[in-house]
C-alpha positions as CSV (number, residue, x, y, z in Angstrom):
1,M,0.1,0.0,0.1
2,A,1.2,3.3,-0.8
3,S,-1.2,5.9,0.5
4,V,-1.6,8.1,3.4
5,C,-4.9,9.6,5.5
6,K,-4.2,13.0,4.6
7,I,-5.0,13.0,0.9
8,V,-3.3,16.3,-0.4
9,T,-4.1,18.0,-3.3
10,R,-0.7,19.7,-4.9
11,Q,0.0,20.2,-8.5
12,L,3.2,18.8,-9.9
13,S,6.1,21.1,-9.9
14,T,6.8,22.4,-13.2
15,S,10.3,23.7,-12.6
16,V,13.4,21.4,-13.3
17,G,15.1,20.7,-10.0
18,R,18.6,20.4,-8.9
19,Q,20.2,17.1,-10.2
20,G,22.3,15.1,-7.6
21,P,24.3,12.4,-8.4
22,V,21.5,10.3,-10.1
23,K,21.1,11.2,-13.9
24,Y,19.9,8.4,-15.4
25,L,17.0,6.6,-13.7
26,T,15.3,3.2,-14.3
27,V,11.7,2.5,-13.3
28,I,10.6,-1.1,-13.5
29,G,6.8,-1.4,-13.5
30,S,4.3,1.3,-15.3
31,G,1.5,1.0,-13.3
32,L,-0.3,3.8,-11.2
33,M,3.1,4.1,-8.7
34,G,5.7,3.7,-11.2
35,S,4.3,5.9,-13.8
36,G,4.1,8.6,-11.2
37,I,7.5,8.4,-10.2
38,A,8.7,8.3,-13.8
39,Q,6.4,11.4,-14.2
40,V,8.2,13.4,-11.5
41,A,11.7,12.2,-12.0
42,A,11.6,13.5,-15.5
43,A,10.0,17.0,-14.4
44,T,12.7,17.4,-12.2
45,G,15.1,17.2,-14.9
46,H,16.2,13.3,-14.6
47,N,16.5,10.9,-17.6
48,V,14.2,8.3,-17.1
49,T,13.6,4.6,-18.8
50,L,10.4,3.1,-17.9
51,V,9.9,-0.7,-18.0
52,D,7.3,-3.3,-18.5
53,Q,6.3,-6.6,-20.0
54,T,4.4,-5.1,-23.4
55,D,4.7,-2.0,-25.5
56,D,0.9,-1.6,-25.2
57,I,1.3,-1.4,-21.4
58,L,4.1,1.1,-21.9
59,N,2.3,3.1,-24.2
60,K,-1.2,3.3,-22.0
61,S,0.9,4.6,-19.3
62,M,2.8,7.2,-21.3
63,G,-0.7,8.2,-22.7
64,N,-1.9,8.7,-19.0
65,M,1.2,10.5,-18.1
66,K,0.7,13.0,-21.0
67,K,-3.0,13.7,-19.7
68,S,-1.8,14.4,-16.2
69,L,1.0,16.7,-17.3
70,E,-1.6,18.7,-19.9
71,R,-3.9,19.0,-16.8
72,V,-0.5,20.6,-15.0
73,A,0.0,22.7,-17.9
74,K,-3.5,24.2,-18.4
75,K,-3.3,25.6,-14.6
76,K,0.3,26.5,-14.5
77,Y,0.5,28.1,-18.3
78,A,-3.1,29.3,-18.7
79,D,-2.1,32.7,-19.8
80,N,1.0,31.2,-22.0
81,P,-0.5,27.6,-23.9
82,K,3.1,27.4,-25.8
83,D,5.1,27.6,-22.6
84,G,2.5,24.7,-21.4
85,E,3.4,22.8,-24.5
86,E,7.2,23.4,-24.2
87,F,6.8,21.9,-20.7
88,I,4.8,18.9,-21.5
89,S,7.0,18.3,-24.6
90,G,10.0,18.7,-22.2
91,V,9.0,16.3,-19.7
92,M,8.1,13.7,-21.9
93,G,11.0,13.9,-24.0
94,R,13.1,12.8,-21.0
95,I,11.2,9.5,-20.6
96,S,12.1,6.7,-22.8
97,T,10.4,3.1,-22.8
98,N,11.7,-0.6,-22.8
99,T,10.5,-3.8,-22.4
100,D,13.9,-5.4,-21.7
101,S,14.8,-4.8,-18.1
102,S,18.3,-5.9,-18.3
103,K,19.0,-3.8,-21.4
104,A,17.1,-0.6,-19.3
105,V,19.7,-0.9,-16.5
106,E,23.1,-0.7,-18.5
107,K,23.6,2.8,-17.9
108,A,21.4,3.2,-15.0
109,D,22.6,5.1,-11.8
110,L,19.5,4.1,-9.8
111,V,16.6,1.3,-10.5
112,I,13.3,2.1,-8.6
113,E,11.3,-1.2,-8.7
114,A,7.6,-1.2,-8.9
115,I,6.0,-4.1,-9.8
116,V,3.6,-6.7,-8.3
117,E,4.0,-7.4,-4.1
118,N,5.4,-10.8,-4.6
119,L,9.0,-11.7,-2.9
120,G,9.9,-14.4,-5.3
121,V,8.8,-12.1,-8.3
122,K,10.9,-9.3,-7.1
123,K,14.2,-11.5,-6.1
124,Q,13.8,-12.9,-9.6
125,L,13.8,-9.6,-11.4
126,F,17.0,-8.1,-9.3
127,S,18.8,-11.2,-9.5
128,A,18.6,-10.4,-13.2
129,L,19.3,-7.0,-13.1
130,D,22.3,-7.7,-10.6
131,K,24.1,-9.1,-13.6
132,A,23.2,-6.5,-16.2
133,A,23.6,-3.2,-14.2
134,P,26.9,-1.2,-13.8
135,Q,28.7,-1.9,-10.3
136,H,27.6,1.6,-9.2
137,T,23.8,1.2,-9.6
138,I,21.8,1.6,-6.7
139,F,18.8,-0.8,-6.6
140,T,15.6,0.0,-4.6
141,S,12.2,-1.2,-3.9
142,N,8.7,0.9,-3.7
143,T,7.5,-2.3,-1.8
144,S,5.3,-1.1,1.4
145,S,5.0,-4.4,2.8
146,I,7.9,-6.7,1.7
147,P,11.3,-6.3,4.1
148,I,14.0,-4.8,1.8
149,T,16.4,-7.0,3.3
150,D,14.5,-10.1,1.9
151,I,14.7,-8.5,-1.6
152,A,18.3,-7.4,-1.6
153,A,19.5,-11.0,-0.6
154,S,19.0,-11.9,-4.3
155,T,22.0,-9.7,-5.1
156,Q,25.4,-9.1,-4.7
157,R,25.0,-5.3,-3.8
158,R,23.5,-5.4,-0.8
159,D,25.3,-2.6,0.3
160,R,24.1,-0.5,-2.6
161,F,20.1,-1.5,-2.0
162,G,17.6,0.4,-0.4
163,G,13.9,1.1,-0.2
164,L,12.2,4.4,-1.7
165,H,8.4,4.3,-0.4
166,Y,6.6,6.7,-2.5
167,F,2.6,7.8,-1.9
168,N,-0.3,7.7,-4.0
169,P,-0.8,9.7,-6.2
170,V,3.0,10.3,-6.7
171,P,2.8,13.6,-8.2
172,M,0.6,15.2,-5.4
173,M,1.9,13.3,-2.5
174,K,4.9,15.2,-1.0
175,L,6.5,12.2,1.3
176,L,9.0,9.6,0.7
177,E,10.2,7.2,2.9
178,V,13.7,6.4,2.3
179,V,14.6,2.7,3.9
180,R,18.0,1.9,5.0
181,T,18.6,-1.8,5.9
182,S,21.4,-2.9,8.1
183,E,23.7,-3.5,5.4
184,T,23.1,-0.2,3.1
185,N,26.1,2.0,3.3
186,D,26.6,5.6,4.1
187,E,27.2,6.6,0.5
188,T,24.0,4.7,-1.0
189,F,21.8,6.1,1.8
190,N,23.0,9.8,1.3
191,T,22.4,9.3,-2.4
192,L,19.1,8.5,-1.9
193,M,17.9,11.1,0.1
194,E,19.4,13.8,-2.0
195,F,17.8,12.1,-5.0
196,G,14.4,12.2,-2.9
197,K,15.0,16.0,-2.5
198,A,15.9,16.8,-6.1
199,M,12.5,15.4,-6.9
200,G,11.1,17.7,-4.8
201,K,10.0,15.4,-2.0
202,V,10.2,15.5,1.8
203,T,12.6,12.6,2.8
204,V,12.3,11.0,6.3
205,P,14.9,8.2,7.1
206,C,13.5,4.9,8.5
207,K,14.8,1.5,9.2
208,D,13.6,-2.0,7.3
209,T,11.0,-2.4,9.8
210,A,7.5,-3.9,9.0
211,G,5.4,-1.0,7.3
212,F,8.4,1.5,7.9
213,I,6.8,4.8,9.6
214,V,3.4,5.7,7.9
215,N,1.9,2.0,7.0
216,R,3.2,0.7,10.5
217,L,0.9,3.3,12.3
218,L,-2.0,3.6,9.8
219,V,-2.7,-0.1,8.9
220,P,-3.4,-1.2,12.8
221,Y,-5.2,2.1,13.3
222,M,-7.4,0.9,10.3
223,L,-7.7,-2.5,11.4
224,E,-8.6,-1.6,15.1
225,A,-11.6,0.4,13.4
226,V,-12.9,-2.8,11.8
227,R,-12.4,-4.3,15.2
228,L,-14.7,-1.8,16.9
229,V,-17.5,-3.1,14.2
230,E,-16.7,-6.4,14.5
231,R,-17.1,-6.2,18.4
232,G,-20.4,-4.3,18.0
233,D,-19.3,-1.0,19.2
234,A,-19.9,1.3,16.7
235,A,-21.1,1.6,12.9
236,P,-18.3,2.4,10.2
237,R,-20.0,5.9,9.4
238,D,-20.2,6.8,12.9
239,I,-16.5,6.0,13.4
240,D,-15.8,8.0,10.3
241,V,-17.5,11.1,11.6
242,A,-16.2,10.8,14.8
243,M,-12.3,10.7,13.9
244,K,-13.0,13.5,11.2
245,L,-14.7,15.7,13.6
246,G,-12.9,14.4,16.8
247,A,-9.7,13.9,15.7
248,G,-9.3,16.2,12.5
249,Y,-8.4,13.8,10.1
250,P,-9.7,14.6,6.7
251,M,-10.8,11.0,5.9
252,G,-12.1,8.3,8.4
253,P,-10.7,4.9,8.7
254,F,-13.2,3.3,6.5
255,E,-13.4,6.0,4.0
256,L,-9.6,5.4,3.8
257,S,-9.5,1.8,3.7
258,D,-12.0,1.7,0.9
259,Y,-9.8,3.9,-0.9
260,V,-6.3,2.2,-0.3
261,G,-8.1,-1.1,-1.1
262,L,-9.3,-4.0,1.0
263,D,-7.2,-6.4,-0.7
264,T,-4.4,-4.2,-0.3
265,M,-4.9,-3.9,3.4
266,K,-5.7,-7.7,3.9
267,F,-2.4,-8.4,1.9
268,I,-0.4,-6.2,4.5
269,L,-2.0,-7.7,7.2
270,D,-1.5,-11.3,6.1
271,G,2.6,-10.8,5.5
272,W,2.9,-9.3,8.8
273,H,1.1,-11.8,10.7
274,E,2.8,-14.5,9.0
275,R,6.2,-13.1,10.0
276,D,5.1,-12.1,13.4
277,P,2.3,-14.5,14.3
278,D,2.1,-13.8,18.1
279,H,1.9,-9.8,17.5
280,P,-1.8,-8.8,18.6
281,L,-1.8,-6.0,16.1
282,F,-1.4,-8.3,13.1
283,K,-4.3,-10.7,13.7
284,P,-6.4,-11.3,10.8
285,S,-9.8,-9.6,10.5
286,A,-12.8,-12.0,9.9
287,L,-14.7,-8.9,8.6
288,L,-11.9,-7.8,6.2
289,N,-11.6,-11.5,5.0
290,K,-15.3,-11.9,4.4
291,L,-15.5,-8.5,2.5
292,V,-12.3,-9.5,0.3
293,G,-13.5,-12.8,-0.5
294,E,-17.0,-11.2,-2.1
295,G,-14.6,-9.2,-4.0
296,K,-15.8,-6.1,-2.0
297,L,-12.4,-4.3,-2.4
298,G,-13.4,-0.7,-2.0
299,M,-13.7,2.0,-4.4
300,K,-12.0,0.0,-7.4
301,T,-14.8,-2.5,-7.0
302,G,-17.6,-0.1,-6.4
303,E,-18.3,-1.6,-2.9
304,G,-16.2,-2.0,0.0
305,F,-17.4,-1.1,3.7
306,Y,-19.5,1.7,1.6
307,K,-20.8,1.6,-1.9
308,H,-19.3,3.6,-4.4
309,K,-20.2,4.9,-8.2
310,K,-17.7,3.4,-10.5
């Protein structure tokens, strides 16, 4: 999961920011997170190679990025459309695509992986990339639920491996958690911190622990709200109203759960429970399991804790 309870609406910066040591970036995975990372990186002056399985997938992602940039340009350059067109073409011109991940990392300074949350698939990918990328290339994962240490174990560069946990949607959310394992060296960590700042993000360092910072606090909070309902203590809508008006949160825990996706919540919780089965906060939820089993995953399916218009 890459979301946070405060959904901030900020437009993407249109200025080319200061570049750090990272000039050539490869992003593996062109879904919502990967394309968002690529867009922001290109908008801040980095040369980006975006990788996915097929050209059709990549073309769709490029089209979505262009639409996103057009919305930004329409606001930023309302009085000068020509400058807006130059902005869009400049950003898009810094993004190339490739379906061969090994070739895509041949001159990369940094690789960011944003593919399916499956440890085996990630390890297979990085094992292959480790043989193709230059020695100086830093590897990172955008995972929010799998230990970075476990992924890095598939490579011979565990000292040059870390986590870059972005938040959804990447062009709007300012936070970036920079994850350091026990083997990440100082040069790698400092480079990742500077790269995040060069992208215009507010970087916070954290250790390679379950959920890092945000999700470690956020997921148990949302699950405790579910358990309130399971015990019959309160109804979802009343809990949401209470947290918004009593705690000042912009979204209640059930609104947020539907936004994030109940399947995503279950996936994270199941992974944490498997690694630490005695932890009370990681105990599975019968209600959550029921909803996911029924295909009620939240906003993306039209129904979760609430019903939504698709």
